[in-house]
TISE-25569 format. One record per residue (C-alpha): residue in three letters; x, z, y. Coordinates in Angstrom, 3 decimals, decimal comma, padded with zeros to 6 digits. Example, Ala and Ser with C-alpha at 12.3 -4.5 7.8 and 13.67 -1.06 7.14 Angstrom:
BEGIN
{rec 'ALA'; {012,300; 007,800; -004,500}}
{rec 'SER'; {013,670; 007,140; -001,060}}
END
This chain:
BEGIN
{rec 'MET'; {050,535; -014,604; -246,964}}
{rec 'SER'; {051,895; -017,633; -245,916}}
{rec 'PRO'; {050,220; -020,471; -247,338}}
{rec 'VAL'; {053,837; -022,181; -246,834}}
{rec 'SER'; {057,366; -022,376; -248,724}}
{rec 'TRP'; {060,340; -023,969; -247,661}}
{rec 'SER'; {064,033; -024,097; -248,168}}
{rec 'LEU'; {066,324; -022,635; -245,654}}
{rec 'ALA'; {067,661; -026,777; -245,069}}
{rec 'GLU'; {064,421; -027,669; -245,020}}
{rec 'LEU'; {063,437; -025,422; -242,666}}
{rec 'SER'; {066,347; -025,532; -240,324}}
{rec 'SER'; {066,245; -029,567; -240,066}}
{rec 'ALA'; {062,493; -029,140; -239,482}}
{rec 'VAL'; {063,567; -026,852; -236,413}}
{rec 'GLU'; {065,957; -029,141; -235,123}}
{rec 'LYS'; {063,806; -032,280; -235,295}}
{rec 'LEU'; {060,935; -030,062; -233,812}}
{rec 'CYS'; {062,775; -028,792; -230,715}}
{rec 'GLY'; {064,231; -032,525; -230,444}}
{rec 'GLY'; {068,068; -031,611; -231,435}}
{rec 'ALA'; {068,266; -028,870; -229,222}}
{rec 'LEU'; {068,522; -025,648; -231,520}}
{rec 'SER'; {071,281; -027,137; -233,991}}
{rec 'ALA'; {072,012; -024,462; -236,430}}
{rec 'ALA'; {074,856; -023,409; -238,857}}
{rec 'ILE'; {073,569; -021,897; -241,875}}
{rec 'VAL'; {076,124; -019,494; -243,919}}
{rec 'GLY'; {075,278; -018,908; -247,415}}
{rec 'PRO'; {072,775; -020,573; -249,760}}
{rec 'THR'; {070,497; -023,167; -248,355}}
{rec 'ASP'; {067,757; -023,366; -251,321}}
{rec 'ILE'; {066,248; -019,887; -250,776}}
{rec 'ARG'; {062,483; -020,144; -250,488}}
{rec 'LEU'; {060,870; -018,610; -247,353}}
{rec 'THR'; {057,415; -017,859; -246,861}}
{rec 'ASN'; {057,042; -015,796; -243,879}}
{rec 'VAL'; {058,947; -013,733; -241,304}}
{rec 'ALA'; {059,303; -010,120; -240,856}}
{rec 'ALA'; {060,961; -007,259; -238,814}}
{rec 'LEU'; {064,412; -006,654; -240,248}}
{rec 'SER'; {064,027; -002,990; -241,733}}
{rec 'ALA'; {060,387; -004,619; -243,569}}
{rec 'ALA'; {062,004; -007,839; -244,157}}
{rec 'THR'; {062,048; -009,123; -248,326}}
{rec 'PRO'; {063,861; -011,573; -250,341}}
{rec 'SER'; {061,411; -014,390; -249,340}}
{rec 'ASP'; {061,048; -013,443; -245,488}}
{rec 'LEU'; {063,340; -015,015; -242,141}}
{rec 'ALA'; {064,259; -012,663; -240,030}}
{rec 'PHE'; {066,115; -012,192; -236,651}}
{rec 'LEU'; {068,858; -010,545; -234,651}}
{rec 'THR'; {069,035; -010,607; -230,847}}
{rec 'ASP'; {069,661; -006,706; -229,549}}
{rec 'ARG'; {072,717; -005,565; -230,649}}
{rec 'ALA'; {070,894; -001,962; -231,141}}
{rec 'TYR'; {069,483; -003,253; -234,565}}
{rec 'ARG'; {072,848; -004,354; -235,977}}
{rec 'ALA'; {072,259; -001,245; -238,473}}
{rec 'ASP'; {069,145; -002,994; -239,432}}
{rec 'ALA'; {070,680; -006,040; -239,795}}
{rec 'ALA'; {073,226; -004,829; -241,959}}
{rec 'ALA'; {071,121; -002,938; -244,202}}
{rec 'THR'; {068,020; -005,798; -244,609}}
{rec 'ARG'; {066,762; -007,219; -247,412}}
{rec 'ALA'; {065,275; -010,601; -245,940}}
{rec 'GLY'; {066,283; -013,975; -247,406}}
{rec 'ALA'; {067,643; -015,335; -244,026}}
{rec 'ILE'; {068,854; -013,878; -240,931}}
{rec 'VAL'; {069,106; -015,732; -237,706}}
{rec 'LEU'; {071,482; -014,503; -235,571}}
{rec 'SER'; {074,316; -015,622; -232,667}}
{rec 'ALA'; {077,474; -016,575; -233,288}}
{rec 'ALA'; {078,881; -012,947; -231,720}}
{rec 'ASP'; {076,854; -010,655; -233,301}}
{rec 'HIS'; {077,769; -012,632; -237,148}}
{rec 'ALA'; {081,179; -011,608; -236,183}}
{rec 'GLU'; {080,376; -008,216; -235,836}}
{rec 'LEU'; {078,053; -007,866; -238,640}}
{rec 'GLN'; {078,937; -006,213; -241,856}}
{rec 'PHE'; {076,257; -006,661; -244,698}}
{rec 'SER'; {076,060; -003,045; -246,264}}
{rec 'SER'; {073,776; -003,945; -249,218}}
{rec 'ASP'; {073,884; -005,964; -252,606}}
{rec 'SER'; {072,573; -008,737; -251,744}}
{rec 'ILE'; {073,649; -010,429; -248,974}}
{rec 'PRO'; {071,261; -012,814; -247,109}}
{rec 'SER'; {071,744; -016,365; -245,600}}
{rec 'VAL'; {072,652; -016,346; -241,962}}
{rec 'VAL'; {071,439; -018,880; -239,344}}
{rec 'VAL'; {074,211; -018,946; -236,938}}
{rec 'CYS'; {072,884; -020,372; -233,439}}
{rec 'GLU'; {072,984; -020,490; -229,738}}
{rec 'HIS'; {069,252; -019,317; -229,179}}
{rec 'PRO'; {068,284; -017,627; -232,255}}
{rec 'LEU'; {065,130; -016,090; -230,742}}
{rec 'ALA'; {064,353; -019,802; -229,617}}
{rec 'TRP'; {065,267; -020,770; -233,046}}
{rec 'PHE'; {063,398; -018,205; -234,599}}
{rec 'ALA'; {059,727; -018,741; -232,875}}
{rec 'SER'; {060,111; -022,600; -233,982}}
{rec 'ALA'; {061,076; -021,481; -237,440}}
{rec 'ALA'; {057,578; -018,942; -237,519}}
{rec 'HIS'; {055,449; -021,462; -236,764}}
{rec 'LEU'; {056,392; -023,598; -239,348}}
{rec 'LEU'; {056,189; -020,845; -241,463}}
{rec 'ASN'; {052,545; -020,015; -240,314}}
{rec 'PRO'; {050,783; -023,029; -239,064}}
{rec 'ALA'; {047,685; -023,441; -237,356}}
{rec 'PRO'; {044,479; -023,343; -239,977}}
{rec 'ALA'; {043,666; -027,152; -240,465}}
{rec 'LEU'; {040,292; -027,969; -238,022}}
{rec 'GLN'; {037,072; -028,639; -239,276}}
{rec 'ALA'; {036,251; -032,208; -237,321}}
{rec 'ARG'; {032,430; -031,416; -236,664}}
{rec 'ILE'; {029,825; -029,811; -233,812}}
{rec 'HIS'; {028,700; -026,669; -235,328}}
{rec 'ALA'; {024,525; -027,320; -235,389}}
{rec 'GLY'; {024,401; -024,005; -233,070}}
{rec 'ALA'; {026,334; -025,240; -230,887}}
{rec 'HIS'; {025,213; -027,034; -227,289}}
{rec 'VAL'; {026,480; -030,069; -226,497}}
{rec 'GLY'; {024,996; -031,245; -222,759}}
{rec 'ARG'; {024,087; -035,030; -221,321}}
{rec 'ASN'; {027,044; -037,437; -221,297}}
{rec 'ALA'; {029,102; -035,070; -222,902}}
{rec 'ARG'; {032,066; -037,141; -224,906}}
{rec 'THR'; {033,496; -034,882; -227,337}}
{rec 'ALA'; {036,303; -036,998; -229,795}}
{rec 'ALA'; {035,084; -036,916; -233,355}}
{rec 'SER'; {038,459; -035,313; -234,450}}
{rec 'ALA'; {037,346; -031,998; -232,471}}
{rec 'GLN'; {035,824; -028,435; -233,863}}
{rec 'ILE'; {032,943; -026,915; -231,990}}
{rec 'ASP'; {032,079; -023,918; -232,993}}
{rec 'PHE'; {028,458; -021,814; -233,254}}
{rec 'GLY'; {027,644; -020,857; -230,089}}
{rec 'ALA'; {029,728; -022,753; -227,762}}
{rec 'SER'; {028,563; -024,716; -224,855}}
{rec 'ILE'; {029,854; -028,091; -223,684}}
{rec 'GLY'; {028,629; -028,774; -219,893}}
{rec 'GLU'; {026,843; -032,291; -219,141}}
{rec 'GLY'; {029,853; -035,199; -218,248}}
{rec 'ALA'; {032,463; -032,617; -219,776}}
{rec 'VAL'; {035,167; -034,769; -221,974}}
{rec 'ILE'; {036,440; -033,250; -224,990}}
{rec 'GLY'; {039,814; -034,832; -226,340}}
{rec 'GLU'; {041,251; -035,271; -230,136}}
{rec 'ARG'; {041,605; -032,280; -232,446}}
{rec 'VAL'; {040,777; -030,037; -229,659}}
{rec 'TRP'; {039,028; -026,693; -230,855}}
{rec 'ILE'; {036,153; -024,958; -228,845}}
{rec 'GLY'; {035,695; -021,310; -230,352}}
{rec 'ALA'; {032,497; -019,511; -231,015}}
{rec 'GLY'; {030,765; -018,188; -227,784}}
{rec 'ALA'; {033,115; -020,370; -225,735}}
{rec 'THR'; {031,827; -022,007; -222,055}}
{rec 'ILE'; {032,706; -025,725; -221,359}}
{rec 'GLY'; {031,238; -026,339; -217,636}}
{rec 'ASP'; {029,832; -029,636; -216,395}}
{rec 'ARG'; {032,428; -032,418; -216,104}}
{rec 'ALA'; {035,212; -030,115; -217,463}}
{rec 'VAL'; {037,837; -031,875; -219,086}}
{rec 'ILE'; {039,988; -030,328; -222,075}}
{rec 'GLY'; {043,219; -032,560; -222,870}}
{rec 'ASP'; {044,030; -033,347; -226,808}}
{rec 'ASP'; {045,264; -030,892; -228,684}}
{rec 'THR'; {043,854; -027,548; -226,920}}
{rec 'ARG'; {042,563; -024,569; -227,924}}
{rec 'ILE'; {039,689; -022,415; -226,722}}
{rec 'PHE'; {039,135; -019,468; -227,883}}
{rec 'PRO'; {036,098; -017,423; -228,157}}
{rec 'ARG'; {033,943; -016,348; -225,352}}
{rec 'ALA'; {036,846; -018,008; -222,961}}
{rec 'ALA'; {035,004; -019,973; -219,904}}
{rec 'VAL'; {036,637; -022,840; -218,527}}
{rec 'LEU'; {033,827; -023,654; -215,630}}
{rec 'ASN'; {032,880; -026,615; -213,810}}
{rec 'ASP'; {034,959; -029,297; -212,797}}
{rec 'CYS'; {038,204; -027,613; -214,227}}
{rec 'LYS'; {040,630; -029,748; -216,008}}
{rec 'ILE'; {042,982; -028,648; -218,533}}
{rec 'GLY'; {045,697; -030,455; -220,220}}
{rec 'HIS'; {047,584; -031,550; -223,539}}
{rec 'ARG'; {048,233; -028,545; -226,136}}
{rec 'CYS'; {046,808; -025,711; -223,703}}
{rec 'VAL'; {045,737; -022,466; -225,169}}
{rec 'VAL'; {043,180; -020,244; -223,984}}
{rec 'HIS'; {042,598; -016,924; -225,302}}
{rec 'SER'; {039,478; -015,100; -225,416}}
{rec 'GLY'; {037,906; -013,638; -222,211}}
{rec 'ALA'; {039,963; -015,477; -219,861}}
{rec 'VAL'; {037,698; -017,250; -217,121}}
{rec 'ILE'; {038,931; -020,747; -215,784}}
{rec 'GLY'; {037,117; -021,262; -212,401}}
{rec 'GLY'; {035,552; -018,670; -211,052}}
{rec 'ASP'; {035,009; -018,494; -207,169}}
{rec 'GLY'; {037,619; -017,390; -205,343}}
{rec 'PHE'; {037,363; -014,581; -202,772}}
{rec 'GLY'; {036,408; -016,006; -199,812}}
{rec 'PHE'; {034,241; -014,338; -197,097}}
{rec 'ALA'; {033,900; -014,282; -193,341}}
{rec 'PRO'; {032,993; -011,453; -191,460}}
{rec 'LEU'; {030,386; -011,052; -189,392}}
{rec 'ALA'; {028,642; -008,318; -186,907}}
{rec 'GLY'; {029,618; -006,055; -189,895}}
{rec 'ARG'; {028,517; -008,337; -192,842}}
{rec 'TRP'; {030,162; -010,624; -194,857}}
{rec 'ILE'; {029,561; -014,909; -195,363}}
{rec 'LYS'; {030,358; -016,156; -198,655}}
{rec 'ILE'; {032,458; -019,029; -198,168}}
{rec 'PRO'; {031,587; -021,504; -200,661}}
{rec 'GLN'; {034,047; -022,169; -203,337}}
{rec 'LEU'; {034,358; -026,459; -203,540}}
{rec 'GLY'; {037,706; -027,144; -205,298}}
{rec 'ALA'; {038,499; -026,197; -208,931}}
{rec 'VAL'; {041,664; -025,453; -211,310}}
{rec 'THR'; {044,043; -028,103; -212,919}}
{rec 'LEU'; {046,234; -026,644; -215,468}}
{rec 'GLY'; {049,243; -029,233; -216,727}}
{rec 'ASP'; {050,122; -029,540; -220,666}}
{rec 'ASP'; {051,433; -026,386; -222,527}}
{rec 'VAL'; {050,024; -024,275; -220,835}}
{rec 'GLU'; {048,954; -020,823; -221,884}}
{rec 'VAL'; {046,114; -018,049; -220,500}}
{rec 'GLY'; {046,121; -015,065; -221,802}}
{rec 'ALA'; {043,033; -013,116; -222,828}}
{rec 'ASN'; {040,599; -011,826; -219,892}}
{rec 'THR'; {042,909; -013,253; -217,549}}
{rec 'THR'; {041,374; -015,389; -214,667}}
{rec 'ILE'; {042,314; -018,251; -212,616}}
{rec 'ASP'; {040,036; -018,467; -209,363}}
{rec 'ARG'; {038,724; -021,898; -208,640}}
{rec 'GLY'; {040,523; -023,448; -204,844}}
{rec 'ALA'; {038,470; -023,074; -201,899}}
{rec 'MET'; {038,985; -026,616; -200,465}}
{rec 'GLY'; {041,698; -028,733; -203,269}}
{rec 'ASP'; {042,199; -027,373; -206,632}}
{rec 'THR'; {044,301; -023,857; -207,877}}
{rec 'ILE'; {047,412; -025,694; -209,692}}
{rec 'LEU'; {049,536; -024,327; -212,576}}
{rec 'GLU'; {052,002; -027,178; -213,623}}
{rec 'ASP'; {053,218; -028,307; -217,249}}
{rec 'GLY'; {054,677; -025,576; -219,445}}
{rec 'VAL'; {053,265; -022,177; -217,349}}
{rec 'LYS'; {052,878; -019,120; -219,629}}
{rec 'LEU'; {050,620; -016,433; -218,155}}
{rec 'ASP'; {049,875; -012,962; -220,126}}
{rec 'ASN'; {047,140; -011,160; -220,816}}
{rec 'GLN'; {045,125; -009,458; -217,972}}
{rec 'ILE'; {046,478; -011,782; -214,804}}
{rec 'GLN'; {044,343; -012,448; -212,040}}
{rec 'ILE'; {045,735; -015,477; -209,897}}
{rec 'ALA'; {043,656; -016,089; -206,397}}
{rec 'HIS'; {042,008; -019,543; -205,011}}
{rec 'ASN'; {044,399; -022,305; -204,132}}
{rec 'CYS'; {047,574; -020,800; -205,556}}
{rec 'VAL'; {050,003; -023,122; -206,510}}
{rec 'ILE'; {052,540; -022,200; -210,302}}
{rec 'GLY'; {055,183; -024,195; -211,020}}
{rec 'ALA'; {056,495; -025,775; -214,235}}
{rec 'HIS'; {057,777; -023,277; -216,923}}
{rec 'THR'; {057,452; -020,255; -215,112}}
{rec 'VAL'; {055,891; -017,148; -216,918}}
{rec 'ILE'; {054,143; -014,029; -215,585}}
{rec 'ALA'; {053,679; -010,809; -217,677}}
{rec 'ALA'; {050,300; -008,836; -217,642}}
{rec 'CYS'; {048,343; -007,481; -214,989}}
{rec 'VAL'; {050,392; -009,693; -212,427}}
{rec 'GLY'; {047,553; -010,094; -208,964}}
{rec 'ILE'; {048,690; -013,363; -207,118}}
{rec 'ALA'; {046,779; -013,381; -203,881}}
{rec 'GLY'; {045,128; -016,606; -202,718}}
{rec 'SER'; {047,456; -019,751; -201,555}}
{rec 'ALA'; {050,755; -018,524; -203,087}}
{rec 'LYS'; {053,606; -021,111; -204,490}}
{rec 'ILE'; {055,504; -019,752; -207,273}}
{rec 'GLY'; {058,251; -022,033; -208,011}}
{rec 'ARG'; {059,541; -023,708; -211,085}}
{rec 'GLY'; {061,090; -021,427; -213,892}}
{rec 'CYS'; {060,550; -017,993; -212,203}}
{rec 'ARG'; {059,970; -014,737; -214,192}}
{rec 'ILE'; {057,721; -012,473; -213,045}}
{rec 'GLY'; {057,653; -008,630; -214,526}}
{rec 'GLY'; {054,040; -006,842; -215,557}}
{rec 'ALA'; {052,426; -005,548; -212,760}}
{rec 'ALA'; {053,790; -007,468; -209,841}}
{rec 'MET'; {052,127; -007,870; -206,701}}
{rec 'ILE'; {052,581; -011,405; -204,691}}
{rec 'GLY'; {051,090; -011,629; -201,441}}
{rec 'GLY'; {049,037; -013,984; -200,179}}
{rec 'HIS'; {050,422; -017,834; -198,264}}
{rec 'LEU'; {054,280; -017,101; -199,279}}
{rec 'SER'; {055,955; -018,863; -201,150}}
{rec 'ILE'; {058,448; -018,015; -204,175}}
{rec 'ALA'; {062,013; -020,410; -204,706}}
{rec 'ASP'; {062,419; -021,991; -207,944}}
{rec 'GLY'; {064,313; -019,849; -210,772}}
{rec 'THR'; {063,302; -016,213; -209,006}}
{rec 'SER'; {062,880; -013,079; -211,230}}
{rec 'ILE'; {060,523; -010,640; -209,906}}
{rec 'GLY'; {060,975; -007,240; -211,619}}
{rec 'PRO'; {057,743; -005,060; -212,669}}
{rec 'ALA'; {055,707; -003,446; -210,319}}
{rec 'THR'; {057,262; -005,108; -207,290}}
{rec 'ALA'; {055,476; -005,907; -204,609}}
{rec 'VAL'; {056,312; -009,433; -202,870}}
{rec 'HIS'; {054,862; -009,130; -198,833}}
{rec 'SER'; {056,883; -012,139; -197,559}}
{rec 'SER'; {058,093; -015,407; -198,734}}
{rec 'VAL'; {061,450; -015,309; -201,158}}
{rec 'LYS'; {063,067; -018,567; -200,019}}
{rec 'VAL'; {066,589; -017,570; -202,421}}
{rec 'ALA'; {066,376; -017,494; -205,988}}
{rec 'GLY'; {067,760; -013,894; -207,622}}
{rec 'HIS'; {066,565; -011,092; -209,059}}
{rec 'TYR'; {064,016; -009,050; -206,769}}
{rec 'THR'; {063,138; -005,541; -207,544}}
{rec 'SER'; {060,865; -003,045; -205,562}}
{rec 'PHE'; {059,538; 000,126; -206,101}}
{rec 'VAL'; {060,008; 004,191; -205,834}}
{rec 'PRO'; {061,120; 005,785; -208,920}}
{rec 'LEU'; {058,981; 008,167; -210,779}}
{rec 'MET'; {059,562; 011,672; -209,626}}
{rec 'GLU'; {057,892; 015,166; -210,503}}
{rec 'HIS'; {055,026; 015,832; -208,143}}
{rec 'ARG'; {056,633; 018,306; -205,064}}
{rec 'GLU'; {059,733; 015,830; -205,303}}
{rec 'TRP'; {057,205; 012,577; -204,405}}
{rec 'GLU'; {055,487; 015,206; -201,635}}
{rec 'ARG'; {058,550; 015,849; -200,109}}
{rec 'ALA'; {059,475; 012,380; -200,086}}
{rec 'ALA'; {056,470; 011,009; -198,666}}
{rec 'ALA'; {056,641; 013,623; -195,765}}
{rec 'VAL'; {059,928; 011,901; -194,642}}
{rec 'PHE'; {058,589; 008,645; -195,292}}
{rec 'LYS'; {056,246; 009,207; -192,854}}
{rec 'LYS'; {058,794; 010,089; -190,481}}
{rec 'LEU'; {060,754; 007,388; -190,939}}
{rec 'PRO'; {059,816; 005,396; -187,648}}
{rec 'GLU'; {060,643; 008,378; -185,604}}
{rec 'LEU'; {063,865; 008,896; -187,393}}
{rec 'ARG'; {065,097; 005,395; -186,642}}
{rec 'SER'; {064,555; 005,848; -182,814}}
{rec 'ARG'; {066,069; 008,895; -182,674}}
{rec 'VAL'; {069,181; 007,587; -184,925}}
{rec 'ARG'; {069,268; 004,386; -182,041}}
{rec 'GLN'; {068,975; 006,883; -179,416}}
{rec 'LEU'; {072,031; 008,737; -180,623}}
{rec 'GLU'; {073,838; 005,630; -181,290}}
{rec 'SER'; {073,431; 004,437; -178,184}}
{rec 'GLU'; {074,495; 007,742; -176,455}}
{rec 'SER'; {077,723; 007,600; -178,574}}
{rec 'GLU'; {078,097; 004,021; -176,974}}
{rec 'SER'; {077,711; 005,461; -173,423}}
{rec 'ARG'; {080,127; 008,283; -173,936}}
{rec 'ALA'; {082,783; 006,049; -175,608}}
{rec 'ALA'; {082,639; 003,399; -173,004}}
{rec 'GLU'; {082,850; 006,413; -170,349}}
{rec 'SER'; {085,772; 007,513; -172,302}}
{rec 'LYS'; {087,782; 004,501; -172,086}}
{rec 'LEU'; {087,014; 003,936; -168,811}}
{rec 'GLN'; {088,491; 007,177; -167,701}}
{rec 'GLU'; {091,826; 006,271; -169,837}}
{rec 'VAL'; {091,947; 002,916; -167,779}}
{rec 'LYS'; {092,021; 005,210; -164,299}}
END
């Protein structure tokens, strides 16, 4: 159960303050109702806040028992409530963002216990703020710096000389390895590894010589790293994620990549070494980004898309073969294999056609 209760008026004022005035809203209906949590439209009770952003759920919204609904002006104009108890309505330009902000206020993170657990390890010359919470089994390396109000979860590892900024949360069993720098208000979920070696090997006579990975990883402020995501340290120089980058689970970012501010990347994406992703990009799940290329600011990459060359103009890019029955796929694959041959044949036919046209025109002139 949510530990806090807000009136709708208080909640609206707090959301606006939290977002610096960017999420102002108009309330239609009573503003003194008390809200304690958030819920889906179909499951909400009178003490819950719900939201509507997809017209496919308008029927659920019309019949909801929620105490209040957040929605757009267009949805409000179309919606007709069928229940006897009509909820209050919060009308705003960005209903999902308003709802997300309200959800944070209704479900605040547990208060930290400023302490270093007796079962934690803190290396020599490490500096840990008195307001930080270091849980059982956590390991803080030599010379590491842990900022104010930081939480280091059970079994998490912070390497030598690593720096963790204020108000950052490192979940249990996450690892931030030697010399890596994490900004303020970041979140690193369980199983994430920040600063593992990049994949660098030099071929020699049929074997491979490891290339030392001498850089680190630098994360800006307000970065979130999903569970079991890996961000490799640079070979020379750092792998860099700028402010506000959001990473889903099980993403691989290779050495010396640069991810621009406020880019969001969905699960299972792989980004090869030295790729440069612009600011404000959106990359769908399981997309594959080649190495040593760049993607323009504001670009969207569809799920399962393979990017083999640089994207110089922002837009929405998608490239994949649609699902088909196996026998049909085999026939299509046979055609794919012959595409170079077919291309040559088409060019030959075009050339022959142009030659005949030229001869015909010459005969007409004569």
